[in-house]
N, C-alpha and C positions, 0 to 999 in steps of 0.2 A: 504495500500499500504506499503509497506517496502522498504526503500532505504539504501544503503549503501554508507556513503560519506568518504572522505580521513579525517582524525584526525585531520588536523588542520583547516579544514571548518568545522568540527562537532564544535569543540572548539569555535570557531568564534560565528557560532549561537547560542551556549548554553552561551554565554558571552554576547552577546546580548538581549535574552531572560532576563537571569538574571540580565541584567543591565535597564531592564524596557522598553527598545524599542519595543519589541514585547510580546504579552499575552502568545503566546506558538511557539514552534520551529513549528508548521502546520502554524502558522499565517507568520512565519519569512520566510518560503519557499514559501507560496503562494505570497506575497508580492515579492520575487526575481523570480519569473516564471512571475508576472504579468510586473515588470521591463522588464525582456527579451524579453517579446513579445510586449511591447511598443517599445521597440528599434529595433525590427524585423520589423516593419511596414514602409513604406516610409514616409517620411515627408510630410506633406501637402503642397501644392504650397503656395508662398507667395501672398498674394493678388494682382490679376492683372498677377498673374505669370502661372496661369492654361492654358487650352488649348488656348484660345483667346492671352494671354499675349505673349504665345510659337509662335503664327502665327505672330504676330505684328515684332518679331525677324527675321521672315524669310518671307519677302515680296515675293518672286517670289511663295514659296509653299501658300501664301494666294491668290496670283492673281491667280494660278493654281486652286484652289477651288471656287473663286467667278465664274471664266469662266465656271467652269463646273456646278456650280448650275446655271447658266444663260442658260446654254443649255438645262439641263434637266426639267427647270421652265416651 
């Protein structure tokens, strides 16, 4: 794969490689991509704040769900 980067970004990447932070330009770009992907994924809910935690915050919705479950039971 061939990519073309702006001069300032290319210089920054090369400086990081030459400074020993990355073994190669490929490693630096791979890490940049992984970092980008991690930031694109929605954060995991905090403990107790998944679906059940969200339902605790909406008592009316929880009541509707329980009522429906009891009818179809």
